[in-house]
N, C-alpha and C positions, 0 to 999 in steps of 0.2 A: 537745698532746693534751687532750681533755676530761677533766674530773674527775667521778666519780660518788661519791655518799656512801652508805656502808653504814649503814642505819638502826639495826642492832643494835649495832654496835661503834663507830659514828661514824668509822670509818677512811676515809681518802681512797684510792680505788682508781683507778688510771689505766686508761682504756679503750684497748684495742689497736685503733687505727684501721684496721688491715689485715685484721681478722678476716673481713669480708665477702668479701675477695678470695680467701680460702683455703677458702671453702665451695664444693664442686664444683658445676658447673652440673647442673641436673636433680635435685639432691638433694631439693628440695622442689617440689611440683607443685600447681597449682590445677586442679580439675575443670572442663573446658570447659562442662559443663552446669549444675552447681549452684554452682560457684565455691568449693567446700570446699577448704581448704588441707591438704595431707597430705605425710607423709614418703614418698619414692619406694617404699620397701619395703613400705609399707602396702597397696600395690596388689595384692601377692601374685602368684602364678604367672599368673593370668588377666588381670592389669592392669585391675582393676575398681575404681571409686570405692566406698569403704566407706560413703559417705553416701547416694548415690542409685542406685548400680548401673550407672552409665554405664561402658561399656567403652572405655578408651583405645585409640587406633589401634594396630594391629599390622601388622608386615610380613608378607608372605605366608608366608615360611618359618617365622616364629614361630607362625603359626596352624596350619600343618601339624604342627608339633611338639606343639601342644596337642590337636589333634583326632584324629590318625590313629594306627593301629597300624602301618601301613606305607604308603609312598607311592613310586610310580614315575613320575618326571617324563616328560612328553611335549614334543616340539618345543622343547627348551631353547635351541636356537641360532637360532631365528627372530628377526630384527631388521630394522629399517628400513635400507635401503641408499641411499646417496647423498642424504641429506636436503638440500633446497635452501634452506629457510627460513633467513634469517640467524641464526646463533647456535644453531640447532637441534641440530646435531651435538654441540656442547659440552654442551648440556642433557641429551641422551640419554646421553652418556658419564658425566656426574655421577650420573644416576639409576641407571644400570647398576652403577656402583661402589658406590652406597649400598645397593642392594637385592640385589645378586648375581643380578639377573634381566636378560634381554635386552629384555623388554617388560613392560608394566604388569599382566600377568596370569600366574599360575603355573598350569599345567594338568598333569593326570596321572591315573593310576588309583590309588585309595586303598582301604584297608580301615579302616573305623571300627567298632569293637566287633563285629568279625566280619562286617560288612556291606560287600560290595564295590560300588564305585561309581566313576563318572568325576567328578573333582573339579576345579573351577576357583576360584581365589582372586585377586581383583583387589587390587592393592597401592597404597594411597594415597600411599606414599612414592615411587612412581615417577611423577613429573610429575602428582601428584594423581590417580593412577589413570585418567588421561585415555584415552579410547577412540581409539586410533590404528589405522592400517591393519593392522599386525601383531598388535595386540591382538584385533581382530575375526577375523583369520585363525586365531589360536590357539584362540579360543573356538569358532569354526565347526568346526575340525578335532576339537575335543573332542566336540562333538555328533555329528559324523559317525562318529567312532570308537565312541561310545556306542550309536548306532543300529545299527551293524554288529555290535557285540558284545552287543547287548541289555542294556545297563547303564543304570541310572538316572544322572542328572546332578545334582550338587549344586554350585551356583554361589554364592560369596560376592561380593557386589557392593560396590564402593567406588570412586567416581569423581566427578571434577569436570565430566564431560561430554566431548563430542567434542574431539579435539586440534586446536586452531586452526592449528598449523603445517602440518598436512596438508590443510587445506581440505576440499573436497567429498569427497575420498577417505575421510576419517574419518567423515563423515556417512553415507556409503554402508554403513558397517559395521553400522549399525542394521538395515538391510534384509537384509544378508547373514546376520548372526547369526539374525535372526528367521526367515528361511527354513529354516535348519538346525534351529532349535527346533521349527518346524512339522512337519518330517519326523520328528523324534524323537517328537513327541507323536502323530503319525499312526500310528506303529509301536506305540502303546499303552504307551510307556515313561514313567517318572516324571521330572519336572523339578522340583526343589526349589530355591527361591531363599532365601538368607539376606541380608537387607538390613543393611549395616553403615554406620557413620558415616564420611564422608557418601556418599550415593548420589544424584547429581543429573544434570541435563541429559539428553543423548541416551540414556544408559544407562537412566535411569528411564523415558524415553519409549518404550523398546523392550523388550529382553529381561529387564530387572529386574522387570518387571511381568507377564511371560508365564508364570510358573511355575504348575504345578498346585497347589502349596502354597507360600505365601510366609510365611517366618518373618522376624523382625527382632530385633536386639539392642536393649536398653532405651535410649531417648532418642536413637536414631540420627536424624540429619537426612536426610530423603528428600524430594526435590521435583524440579521441572523448572527453572523460572527462580528466581533468588534473590528473597528476600522484598522487598528494596528495589526491584527491578525491577517486581514485581507491584504494590507500593504506589504507585509512580509512574505505573503504567498505569491502575489503577482508582481512584486518588485516595482510598483508604480505608486506615485502619490495620488491619493483620491481627491476628487474635487470637493470644494467647500460645500457643506450641507448634504453630503453624499447620502447620509442615512436619516435625514430629516423629512418630515411628512410633506414639505413643500416639493421636494424632489420626487417623492412617491406620487404625488398628485400629477405632476408634469408627465410622469411615465405610466399613468393609468392604474396604479395600484390602490389609490384612494379616490373615493367619489367626491368628497367635499371636506374642507377644513372649516371647522365651526368653532368660534370663540366660546369659551366655557359658559359665559352668561347666556348664550343663545342655545345651548344644548337641549335644555328641557323642552322649550317650544318646538325645536326641530324634531326631536325624538317623537313627541306627541303627534306632530303633524304627519310624520311618516307612518307611524303605527295606525293612526286613524284612517289614513288613505288606504293602507293595505287591508285593514279590516272591512272598509266599505267595498273594496273590490271582491273580497271573499263572499260578501253578502249578495 
């Protein structure tokens, strides 16, 4: 064992070499955005970096607990059947076990501070929130239900893009959901998007950017292709924070950046205002 010297008493103190093995995993965290080191419990209920305000990733059901007064889930049992891509069935099973979801989006009817709405929350813990066939089906059904019931839709996006294991079928979900969004908007109903970290690929290229109002959490990564792909294509170094929501706000792609703890009252305020204009 190593020896450490106590400067005040000059005592020799033996170091316990196993101390690091007894520190629980996840007790200390580093902020993915600013790099600040912090004790897990410093994140608080909303799991937000105390240094920069970045919101650590949440599972869909965690976000429901933080946001809603009540929530009634829809289409809970929808899932991919007979996946043929090698190893895909096993990946789906692991994701389902980890998130308690059948697919990468949780949908339902919610009440947020007395405002009733149709709510969708994509879950980055489910295969990185990838857009699969059943993900698109659930979101499409959410919009169709909201159109029939004349409800606003609030959708939290989090995705690594289209799900490669499903090939062209996953890509077609971009058009499918976009058509349902268009019908909802033609009915004069509100569609509010909240961009969370990360929102990328085909989700960004379609329904994530089709909202009447687009909000975002601080420092969320939002883009289509990855920064390294873009740099290798244009042969130029991209500016710092090129795909962060602060840059999108400056260039008119985002309406407002809202801290996580302020999202519920902001959503309720917007929904109530839109509802009063309808009346």
